[in-house]
Jmol script that loads the backbone (N, CA, C; Angstrom):
load data "model"
ATOM      1  N   MET A   1      84.348  87.203  -5.953  1.00  0.00           N
ATOM      2  CA  MET A   1      84.356  88.013  -7.574  1.00  0.00           C
ATOM      3  C   MET A   1      82.709  87.270  -8.061  1.00  0.00           C
ATOM      4  N   THR A   2      82.300  87.971  -8.585  1.00  0.00           N
ATOM      5  CA  THR A   2      80.990  87.458  -8.986  1.00  0.00           C
ATOM      6  C   THR A   2      80.834  86.730 -10.258  1.00  0.00           C
ATOM      7  N   GLU A   3      79.892  85.888 -10.168  1.00  0.00           N
ATOM      8  CA  GLU A   3      79.851  84.502 -11.406  1.00  0.00           C
ATOM      9  C   GLU A   3      78.319  84.231 -12.068  1.00  0.00           C
ATOM     10  N   ILE A   4      78.689  84.897 -13.014  1.00  0.00           N
ATOM     11  CA  ILE A   4      77.341  84.941 -13.880  1.00  0.00           C
ATOM     12  C   ILE A   4      76.868  83.454 -14.907  1.00  0.00           C
ATOM     13  N   PHE A   5      76.066  83.087 -14.560  1.00  0.00           N
ATOM     14  CA  PHE A   5      75.124  81.268 -15.354  1.00  0.00           C
ATOM     15  C   PHE A   5      74.803  82.043 -16.196  1.00  0.00           C
ATOM     16  N   TRP A   6      74.481  81.109 -17.713  1.00  0.00           N
ATOM     17  CA  TRP A   6      73.862  80.763 -18.369  1.00  0.00           C
ATOM     18  C   TRP A   6      73.572  79.463 -18.138  1.00  0.00           C
ATOM     19  N   HIS A   7      71.592  79.249 -17.909  1.00  0.00           N
ATOM     20  CA  HIS A   7      71.445  77.912 -17.956  1.00  0.00           C
ATOM     21  C   HIS A   7      70.272  77.246 -19.096  1.00  0.00           C
ATOM     22  N   PHE A   8      70.397  76.225 -20.089  1.00  0.00           N
ATOM     23  CA  PHE A   8      69.292  75.687 -21.142  1.00  0.00           C
ATOM     24  C   PHE A   8      69.214  74.768 -21.114  1.00  0.00           C
ATOM     25  N   PRO A   9      68.614  74.468 -20.108  1.00  0.00           N
ATOM     26  CA  PRO A   9      68.594  72.904 -20.068  1.00  0.00           C
ATOM     27  C   PRO A   9      67.316  72.141 -20.940  1.00  0.00           C
ATOM     28  N   ALA A  10      67.435  72.662 -21.874  1.00  0.00           N
ATOM     29  CA  ALA A  10      66.476  72.070 -23.323  1.00  0.00           C
ATOM     30  C   ALA A  10      67.126  72.052 -24.727  1.00  0.00           C
ATOM     31  N   TYR A  11      66.694  71.508 -25.783  1.00  0.00           N
ATOM     32  CA  TYR A  11      67.743  71.451 -26.866  1.00  0.00           C
ATOM     33  C   TYR A  11      66.332  72.164 -27.840  1.00  0.00           C
ATOM     34  N   LEU A  12      67.016  73.215 -29.104  1.00  0.00           N
ATOM     35  CA  LEU A  12      66.224  74.010 -29.578  1.00  0.00           C
ATOM     36  C   LEU A  12      66.730  73.432 -31.225  1.00  0.00           C
ATOM     37  N   GLU A  13      65.688  73.329 -31.499  1.00  0.00           N
ATOM     38  CA  GLU A  13      65.569  72.695 -32.729  1.00  0.00           C
ATOM     39  C   GLU A  13      66.246  73.608 -33.846  1.00  0.00           C
ATOM     40  N   SER A  14      66.885  73.345 -35.009  1.00  0.00           N
ATOM     41  CA  SER A  14      66.980  74.080 -36.081  1.00  0.00           C
ATOM     42  C   SER A  14      66.634  74.920 -36.634  1.00  0.00           C
ATOM     43  N   TYR A  15      66.214  75.836 -37.611  1.00  0.00           N
ATOM     44  CA  TYR A  15      65.150  75.998 -38.468  1.00  0.00           C
ATOM     45  C   TYR A  15      66.126  75.999 -39.646  1.00  0.00           C
ATOM     46  N   MET A  16      66.974  75.515 -40.069  1.00  0.00           N
ATOM     47  CA  MET A  16      67.454  74.852 -41.374  1.00  0.00           C
ATOM     48  C   MET A  16      67.218  73.694 -41.193  1.00  0.00           C
ATOM     49  N   ASP A  17      67.838  73.516 -42.422  1.00  0.00           N
ATOM     50  CA  ASP A  17      67.733  72.523 -43.089  1.00  0.00           C
ATOM     51  C   ASP A  17      66.458  71.655 -42.902  1.00  0.00           C
ATOM     52  N   GLY A  18      64.854  72.183 -42.813  1.00  0.00           N
ATOM     53  CA  GLY A  18      63.658  71.877 -42.766  1.00  0.00           C
ATOM     54  C   GLY A  18      63.333  71.439 -41.093  1.00  0.00           C
ATOM     55  N   GLY A  19      64.048  72.501 -40.565  1.00  0.00           N
ATOM     56  CA  GLY A  19      64.040  71.848 -38.848  1.00  0.00           C
ATOM     57  C   GLY A  19      64.567  70.332 -38.232  1.00  0.00           C
ATOM     58  N   LYS A  20      65.111  69.692 -39.918  1.00  0.00           N
ATOM     59  CA  LYS A  20      66.039  69.048 -39.239  1.00  0.00           C
ATOM     60  C   LYS A  20      67.395  69.327 -37.994  1.00  0.00           C
ATOM     61  N   GLY A  21      67.256  68.341 -37.062  1.00  0.00           N
ATOM     62  CA  GLY A  21      68.545  68.656 -35.827  1.00  0.00           C
ATOM     63  C   GLY A  21      68.219  69.733 -35.177  1.00  0.00           C
ATOM     64  N   PHE A  22      69.156  69.758 -34.475  1.00  0.00           N
ATOM     65  CA  PHE A  22      69.332  70.831 -33.262  1.00  0.00           C
ATOM     66  C   PHE A  22      70.201  71.868 -33.422  1.00  0.00           C
ATOM     67  N   ARG A  23      69.862  73.205 -32.686  1.00  0.00           N
ATOM     68  CA  ARG A  23      71.383  73.871 -32.892  1.00  0.00           C
ATOM     69  C   ARG A  23      71.971  74.387 -31.601  1.00  0.00           C
ATOM     70  N   ALA A  24      71.008  74.002 -30.696  1.00  0.00           N
ATOM     71  CA  ALA A  24      71.325  74.332 -29.235  1.00  0.00           C
ATOM     72  C   ALA A  24      70.895  72.905 -28.251  1.00  0.00           C
ATOM     73  N   ARG A  25      71.879  72.439 -28.045  1.00  0.00           N
ATOM     74  CA  ARG A  25      71.394  71.622 -26.584  1.00  0.00           C
ATOM     75  C   ARG A  25      71.596  71.696 -25.455  1.00  0.00           C
ATOM     76  N   PRO A  26      71.159  71.034 -24.002  1.00  0.00           N
ATOM     77  CA  PRO A  26      70.816  71.466 -22.930  1.00  0.00           C
ATOM     78  C   PRO A  26      72.383  71.381 -22.093  1.00  0.00           C
ATOM     79  N   TYR A  27      72.386  72.733 -21.592  1.00  0.00           N
ATOM     80  CA  TYR A  27      74.188  73.029 -20.907  1.00  0.00           C
ATOM     81  C   TYR A  27      74.010  74.017 -20.138  1.00  0.00           C
ATOM     82  N   THR A  28      74.671  74.035 -19.373  1.00  0.00           N
ATOM     83  CA  THR A  28      74.631  75.587 -18.158  1.00  0.00           C
ATOM     84  C   THR A  28      76.258  75.854 -18.355  1.00  0.00           C
ATOM     85  N   SER A  29      76.327  77.256 -18.564  1.00  0.00           N
ATOM     86  CA  SER A  29      77.923  77.281 -18.200  1.00  0.00           C
ATOM     87  C   SER A  29      77.751  78.828 -17.076  1.00  0.00           C
ATOM     88  N   ILE A  30      79.134  79.415 -16.758  1.00  0.00           N
ATOM     89  CA  ILE A  30      79.837  80.333 -16.165  1.00  0.00           C
ATOM     90  C   ILE A  30      80.546  81.124 -16.272  1.00  0.00           C
ATOM     91  N   ARG A  31      80.256  81.821 -15.990  1.00  0.00           N
ATOM     92  CA  ARG A  31      81.797  83.357 -16.400  1.00  0.00           C
ATOM     93  C   ARG A  31      82.183  84.051 -15.081  1.00  0.00           C
ATOM     94  N   SER A  32      82.886  83.381 -15.228  1.00  0.00           N
ATOM     95  CA  SER A  32      83.940  84.146 -13.554  1.00  0.00           C
ATOM     96  C   SER A  32      85.568  84.415 -13.864  1.00  0.00           C
ATOM     97  N   GLY A  33      85.679  86.102 -14.088  1.00  0.00           N
ATOM     98  CA  GLY A  33      86.219  86.148 -14.698  1.00  0.00           C
ATOM     99  C   GLY A  33      87.066  86.068 -15.950  1.00  0.00           C
ATOM    100  N   LYS A  34      88.043  85.800 -15.849  1.00  0.00           N
ATOM    101  CA  LYS A  34      88.150  85.540 -17.535  1.00  0.00           C
ATOM    102  C   LYS A  34      87.516  84.118 -18.132  1.00  0.00           C
ATOM    103  N   TRP A  35      87.216  83.778 -17.412  1.00  0.00           N
ATOM    104  CA  TRP A  35      87.102  82.163 -17.721  1.00  0.00           C
ATOM    105  C   TRP A  35      85.399  81.630 -17.613  1.00  0.00           C
ATOM    106  N   LYS A  36      85.248  81.080 -19.200  1.00  0.00           N
ATOM    107  CA  LYS A  36      83.980  80.515 -18.990  1.00  0.00           C
ATOM    108  C   LYS A  36      84.097  79.159 -19.269  1.00  0.00           C
ATOM    109  N   LEU A  37      82.734  78.515 -19.014  1.00  0.00           N
ATOM    110  CA  LEU A  37      82.901  76.884 -18.670  1.00  0.00           C
ATOM    111  C   LEU A  37      81.449  76.607 -19.062  1.00  0.00           C
ATOM    112  N   ILE A  38      82.001  75.983 -20.234  1.00  0.00           N
ATOM    113  CA  ILE A  38      80.109  75.308 -20.351  1.00  0.00           C
ATOM    114  C   ILE A  38      80.014  73.732 -20.214  1.00  0.00           C
ATOM    115  N   TYR A  39      78.890  73.321 -19.450  1.00  0.00           N
ATOM    116  CA  TYR A  39      79.127  71.654 -19.385  1.00  0.00           C
ATOM    117  C   TYR A  39      77.576  71.184 -20.029  1.00  0.00           C
ATOM    118  N   TYR A  40      78.179  70.765 -20.653  1.00  0.00           N
ATOM    119  CA  TYR A  40      76.903  70.036 -21.743  1.00  0.00           C
ATOM    120  C   TYR A  40      76.096  68.663 -20.970  1.00  0.00           C
ATOM    121  N   TYR A  41      74.893  68.664 -20.794  1.00  0.00           N
ATOM    122  CA  TYR A  41      74.022  67.570 -20.081  1.00  0.00           C
ATOM    123  C   TYR A  41      74.362  66.137 -20.905  1.00  0.00           C
ATOM    124  N   GLU A  42      74.283  66.419 -22.398  1.00  0.00           N
ATOM    125  CA  GLU A  42      74.161  64.928 -23.385  1.00  0.00           C
ATOM    126  C   GLU A  42      75.041  64.094 -22.730  1.00  0.00           C
ATOM    127  N   ASP A  43      76.535  64.404 -22.818  1.00  0.00           N
ATOM    128  CA  ASP A  43      77.568  64.059 -22.832  1.00  0.00           C
ATOM    129  C   ASP A  43      78.433  64.067 -21.625  1.00  0.00           C
ATOM    130  N   LYS A  44      77.949  65.400 -20.313  1.00  0.00           N
ATOM    131  CA  LYS A  44      79.012  65.604 -19.627  1.00  0.00           C
ATOM    132  C   LYS A  44      80.284  66.374 -19.663  1.00  0.00           C
ATOM    133  N   ASN A  45      80.565  66.536 -21.623  1.00  0.00           N
ATOM    134  CA  ASN A  45      81.528  67.355 -21.507  1.00  0.00           C
ATOM    135  C   ASN A  45      81.753  68.749 -21.318  1.00  0.00           C
ATOM    136  N   VAL A  46      82.694  69.394 -21.358  1.00  0.00           N
ATOM    137  CA  VAL A  46      83.023  70.523 -20.861  1.00  0.00           C
ATOM    138  C   VAL A  46      83.882  71.405 -21.633  1.00  0.00           C
ATOM    139  N   GLU A  47      84.055  72.280 -22.455  1.00  0.00           N
ATOM    140  CA  GLU A  47      84.353  73.541 -23.012  1.00  0.00           C
ATOM    141  C   GLU A  47      84.688  74.594 -21.851  1.00  0.00           C
ATOM    142  N   LEU A  48      86.604  75.133 -22.369  1.00  0.00           N
ATOM    143  CA  LEU A  48      86.456  76.391 -21.221  1.00  0.00           C
ATOM    144  C   LEU A  48      87.405  77.118 -22.303  1.00  0.00           C
ATOM    145  N   PHE A  49      87.010  78.583 -21.880  1.00  0.00           N
ATOM    146  CA  PHE A  49      87.495  79.181 -22.629  1.00  0.00           C
ATOM    147  C   PHE A  49      88.028  80.450 -21.616  1.00  0.00           C
ATOM    148  N   ASN A  50      89.487  81.056 -21.846  1.00  0.00           N
ATOM    149  CA  ASN A  50      89.615  82.405 -21.221  1.00  0.00           C
ATOM    150  C   ASN A  50      89.632  83.450 -22.002  1.00  0.00           C
ATOM    151  N   LEU A  51      88.542  84.161 -21.617  1.00  0.00           N
ATOM    152  CA  LEU A  51      87.607  84.964 -22.751  1.00  0.00           C
ATOM    153  C   LEU A  51      89.031  86.542 -22.433  1.00  0.00           C
ATOM    154  N   GLU A  52      89.582  86.509 -21.919  1.00  0.00           N
ATOM    155  CA  GLU A  52      91.179  87.456 -22.109  1.00  0.00           C
ATOM    156  C   GLU A  52      91.982  86.982 -23.541  1.00  0.00           C
ATOM    157  N   GLU A  53      91.992  86.366 -23.570  1.00  0.00           N
ATOM    158  CA  GLU A  53      92.603  86.039 -24.927  1.00  0.00           C
ATOM    159  C   GLU A  53      91.977  85.185 -25.541  1.00  0.00           C
ATOM    160  N   ASP A  54      91.207  85.028 -25.655  1.00  0.00           N
ATOM    161  CA  ASP A  54      90.049  84.123 -26.623  1.00  0.00           C
ATOM    162  C   ASP A  54      88.761  84.972 -26.776  1.00  0.00           C
ATOM    163  N   ILE A  55      88.312  86.056 -27.046  1.00  0.00           N
ATOM    164  CA  ILE A  55      87.076  86.400 -27.349  1.00  0.00           C
ATOM    165  C   ILE A  55      85.918  85.646 -28.173  1.00  0.00           C
ATOM    166  N   LYS A  56      86.845  85.085 -29.230  1.00  0.00           N
ATOM    167  CA  LYS A  56      84.990  84.681 -29.952  1.00  0.00           C
ATOM    168  C   LYS A  56      85.586  83.089 -29.358  1.00  0.00           C
ATOM    169  N   GLU A  57      85.968  82.724 -28.454  1.00  0.00           N
ATOM    170  CA  GLU A  57      85.867  81.098 -27.949  1.00  0.00           C
ATOM    171  C   GLU A  57      86.040  79.714 -28.296  1.00  0.00           C
ATOM    172  N   GLU A  58      86.528  80.063 -29.638  1.00  0.00           N
ATOM    173  CA  GLU A  58      87.466  79.164 -30.916  1.00  0.00           C
ATOM    174  C   GLU A  58      88.298  78.041 -30.258  1.00  0.00           C
ATOM    175  N   HIS A  59      88.966  78.507 -28.762  1.00  0.00           N
ATOM    176  CA  HIS A  59      89.995  77.511 -28.844  1.00  0.00           C
ATOM    177  C   HIS A  59      89.452  76.785 -26.968  1.00  0.00           C
ATOM    178  N   ASP A  60      89.071  75.683 -27.180  1.00  0.00           N
ATOM    179  CA  ASP A  60      89.041  75.000 -25.978  1.00  0.00           C
ATOM    180  C   ASP A  60      90.287  74.904 -24.912  1.00  0.00           C
ATOM    181  N   VAL A  61      90.763  75.584 -24.188  1.00  0.00           N
ATOM    182  CA  VAL A  61      91.692  75.042 -23.325  1.00  0.00           C
ATOM    183  C   VAL A  61      91.460  74.216 -22.043  1.00  0.00           C
ATOM    184  N   SER A  62      90.150  73.205 -21.264  1.00  0.00           N
ATOM    185  CA  SER A  62      89.742  72.712 -20.784  1.00  0.00           C
ATOM    186  C   SER A  62      90.634  71.662 -20.260  1.00  0.00           C
ATOM    187  N   SER A  63      91.534  70.928 -21.462  1.00  0.00           N
ATOM    188  CA  SER A  63      92.463  69.706 -21.189  1.00  0.00           C
ATOM    189  C   SER A  63      93.816  70.199 -20.576  1.00  0.00           C
ATOM    190  N   VAL A  64      94.034  71.336 -20.540  1.00  0.00           N
ATOM    191  CA  VAL A  64      95.057  71.861 -19.812  1.00  0.00           C
ATOM    192  C   VAL A  64      95.183  72.802 -18.958  1.00  0.00           C
ATOM    193  N   ASN A  65      93.838  72.911 -17.819  1.00  0.00           N
ATOM    194  CA  ASN A  65      93.655  74.129 -16.633  1.00  0.00           C
ATOM    195  C   ASN A  65      92.398  72.910 -16.463  1.00  0.00           C
ATOM    196  N   PRO A  66      92.875  71.515 -15.746  1.00  0.00           N
ATOM    197  CA  PRO A  66      91.745  70.651 -15.187  1.00  0.00           C
ATOM    198  C   PRO A  66      91.326  71.503 -13.556  1.00  0.00           C
ATOM    199  N   ASP A  67      92.634  72.018 -13.009  1.00  0.00           N
ATOM    200  CA  ASP A  67      91.857  72.982 -11.924  1.00  0.00           C
ATOM    201  C   ASP A  67      90.678  73.557 -12.239  1.00  0.00           C
ATOM    202  N   VAL A  68      90.575  74.590 -13.043  1.00  0.00           N
ATOM    203  CA  VAL A  68      90.239  75.611 -13.131  1.00  0.00           C
ATOM    204  C   VAL A  68      88.359  74.906 -13.262  1.00  0.00           C
ATOM    205  N   VAL A  69      88.545  73.816 -14.476  1.00  0.00           N
ATOM    206  CA  VAL A  69      87.105  73.171 -15.051  1.00  0.00           C
ATOM    207  C   VAL A  69      86.741  72.675 -13.605  1.00  0.00           C
ATOM    208  N   SER A  70      87.280  71.818 -12.740  1.00  0.00           N
ATOM    209  CA  SER A  70      87.340  71.271 -11.288  1.00  0.00           C
ATOM    210  C   SER A  70      85.726  72.525 -10.450  1.00  0.00           C
ATOM    211  N   ASP A  71      86.825  73.652 -10.267  1.00  0.00           N
ATOM    212  CA  ASP A  71      86.550  74.588  -9.396  1.00  0.00           C
ATOM    213  C   ASP A  71      84.922  75.386  -9.983  1.00  0.00           C
ATOM    214  N   LEU A  72      85.110  75.370 -12.094  1.00  0.00           N
ATOM    215  CA  LEU A  72      83.921  75.940 -12.185  1.00  0.00           C
ATOM    216  C   LEU A  72      82.746  75.221 -12.018  1.00  0.00           C
ATOM    217  N   LYS A  73      82.811  73.814 -12.232  1.00  0.00           N
ATOM    218  CA  LYS A  73      82.204  72.622 -12.105  1.00  0.00           C
ATOM    219  C   LYS A  73      81.211  72.675 -10.847  1.00  0.00           C
ATOM    220  N   GLY A  74      82.303  72.947  -9.823  1.00  0.00           N
ATOM    221  CA  GLY A  74      81.520  72.514  -8.532  1.00  0.00           C
ATOM    222  C   GLY A  74      80.463  73.795  -8.377  1.00  0.00           C
ATOM    223  N   LYS A  75      81.013  74.782  -9.159  1.00  0.00           N
ATOM    224  CA  LYS A  75      80.316  76.496  -8.669  1.00  0.00           C
ATOM    225  C   LYS A  75      78.934  76.069  -9.501  1.00  0.00           C
ATOM    226  N   ILE A  76      78.982  75.414 -10.604  1.00  0.00           N
ATOM    227  CA  ILE A  76      77.955  75.318 -11.745  1.00  0.00           C
ATOM    228  C   ILE A  76      76.697  74.099 -10.906  1.00  0.00           C
ATOM    229  N   PHE A  77      77.639  73.553 -10.397  1.00  0.00           N
ATOM    230  CA  PHE A  77      77.259  72.563  -9.098  1.00  0.00           C
ATOM    231  C   PHE A  77      76.121  73.345  -8.031  1.00  0.00           C
ATOM    232  N   ASP A  78      76.544  73.717  -7.586  1.00  0.00           N
ATOM    233  CA  ASP A  78      76.120  74.975  -6.241  1.00  0.00           C
ATOM    234  C   ASP A  78      74.767  75.384  -6.725  1.00  0.00           C
ATOM    235  N   TRP A  79      75.180  76.161  -7.998  1.00  0.00           N
ATOM    236  CA  TRP A  79      74.472  77.199  -8.386  1.00  0.00           C
ATOM    237  C   TRP A  79      73.057  75.820  -8.508  1.00  0.00           C
ATOM    238  N   ILE A  80      73.263  75.153  -9.241  1.00  0.00           N
ATOM    239  CA  ILE A  80      71.950  74.153  -9.456  1.00  0.00           C
ATOM    240  C   ILE A  80      71.062  73.915  -8.034  1.00  0.00           C
ATOM    241  N   ASP A  81      72.094  73.521  -7.872  1.00  0.00           N
ATOM    242  CA  ASP A  81      71.399  73.217  -5.762  1.00  0.00           C
ATOM    243  C   ASP A  81      70.786  73.462  -5.393  1.00  0.00           C
ATOM    244  N   GLU A  82      71.597  75.480  -5.591  1.00  0.00           N
ATOM    245  CA  GLU A  82      70.609  76.995  -4.254  1.00  0.00           C
ATOM    246  C   GLU A  82      69.670  76.998  -4.900  1.00  0.00           C
ATOM    247  N   THR A  83      69.533  77.213  -6.497  1.00  0.00           N
ATOM    248  CA  THR A  83      68.478  77.732  -7.386  1.00  0.00           C
ATOM    249  C   THR A  83      66.980  76.724  -7.501  1.00  0.00           C
ATOM    250  N   GLN A  84      67.717  75.389  -7.347  1.00  0.00           N
ATOM    251  CA  GLN A  84      66.362  74.624  -7.736  1.00  0.00           C
ATOM    252  C   GLN A  84      66.612  74.432  -9.407  1.00  0.00           C
ATOM    253  N   ALA A  85      67.191  74.686  -9.661  1.00  0.00           N
ATOM    254  CA  ALA A  85      66.928  74.739 -11.669  1.00  0.00           C
ATOM    255  C   ALA A  85      66.644  73.553 -12.053  1.00  0.00           C
ATOM    256  N   PRO A  86      65.684  73.064 -12.837  1.00  0.00           N
ATOM    257  CA  PRO A  86      65.898  71.958 -13.763  1.00  0.00           C
ATOM    258  C   PRO A  86      66.604  71.688 -14.506  1.00  0.00           C
ATOM    259  N   VAL A  87      66.964  70.553 -14.177  1.00  0.00           N
ATOM    260  CA  VAL A  87      67.954  69.878 -15.139  1.00  0.00           C
ATOM    261  C   VAL A  87      67.870  68.567 -15.875  1.00  0.00           C
ATOM    262  N   PRO A  88      68.123  68.414 -17.117  1.00  0.00           N
ATOM    263  CA  PRO A  88      67.536  67.077 -17.773  1.00  0.00           C
ATOM    264  C   PRO A  88      68.426  65.830 -17.032  1.00  0.00           C
ATOM    265  N   THR A  89      67.267  65.051 -17.541  1.00  0.00           N
ATOM    266  CA  THR A  89      67.457  63.794 -16.423  1.00  0.00           C
ATOM    267  C   THR A  89      67.359  62.309 -17.552  1.00  0.00           C
ATOM    268  N   LYS A  90      66.949  63.228 -18.592  1.00  0.00           N
ATOM    269  CA  LYS A  90      66.801  61.792 -20.094  1.00  0.00           C
ATOM    270  C   LYS A  90      67.454  62.147 -21.135  1.00  0.00           C
ATOM    271  N   PRO A  91      68.503  61.625 -21.960  1.00  0.00           N
ATOM    272  CA  PRO A  91      68.778  62.261 -23.552  1.00  0.00           C
ATOM    273  C   PRO A  91      67.804  61.676 -24.263  1.00  0.00           C
ATOM    274  N   ASN A  92      67.737  63.151 -25.395  1.00  0.00           N
ATOM    275  CA  ASN A  92      66.987  62.677 -26.093  1.00  0.00           C
ATOM    276  C   ASN A  92      67.441  62.336 -27.428  1.00  0.00           C
ATOM    277  N   SER A  93      66.774  61.038 -27.537  1.00  0.00           N
ATOM    278  CA  SER A  93      67.221  60.093 -28.201  1.00  0.00           C
ATOM    279  C   SER A  93      67.362  60.579 -30.088  1.00  0.00           C
ATOM    280  N   TYR A  94      66.725  61.379 -30.146  1.00  0.00           N
ATOM    281  CA  TYR A  94      66.927  62.289 -31.557  1.00  0.00           C
ATOM    282  C   TYR A  94      68.040  63.234 -31.712  1.00  0.00           C
ATOM    283  N   TYR A  95      68.936  63.598 -30.232  1.00  0.00           N
ATOM    284  CA  TYR A  95      69.989  63.845 -30.684  1.00  0.00           C
ATOM    285  C   TYR A  95      71.119  63.165 -30.677  1.00  0.00           C
ATOM    286  N   ASP A  96      72.156  63.289 -31.921  1.00  0.00           N
ATOM    287  CA  ASP A  96      73.124  62.777 -31.790  1.00  0.00           C
ATOM    288  C   ASP A  96      74.331  63.388 -31.726  1.00  0.00           C
ATOM    289  N   CYS A  97      74.991  62.793 -29.957  1.00  0.00           N
ATOM    290  CA  CYS A  97      75.913  63.486 -29.597  1.00  0.00           C
ATOM    291  C   CYS A  97      77.427  63.575 -30.085  1.00  0.00           C
ATOM    292  N   LYS A  98      77.058  62.468 -31.165  1.00  0.00           N
ATOM    293  CA  LYS A  98      78.835  62.486 -32.006  1.00  0.00           C
ATOM    294  C   LYS A  98      78.882  63.158 -32.960  1.00  0.00           C
ATOM    295  N   GLN A  99      77.988  64.060 -33.519  1.00  0.00           N
ATOM    296  CA  GLN A  99      77.567  65.141 -34.334  1.00  0.00           C
ATOM    297  C   GLN A  99      79.098  66.102 -34.193  1.00  0.00           C
TER     298      GLN A  99
END
end "model"
wireframe off; spacefill off
backbone 0.3
color backbone group
């Protein structure tokens, strides 16, 4: 199966509210078959979506699919190693991951 990766290792400031806050935070995601996993570097949390059943990505099913999460996280980290993709090494002190 062919996987597709998205890698965004940076913060993207908000264009609303005078540019205060962030509209994106560092992440890498993978699409593998019906699954899409998003791994966030800020807090190491993940979100998993079954795109066959949830095309809008509204229902995180990571807690009920731990084997899928583990497999896809492994593929993300292998891809990062293989491509030598840059990875954030320290949190942005201006970002509040508890928002």
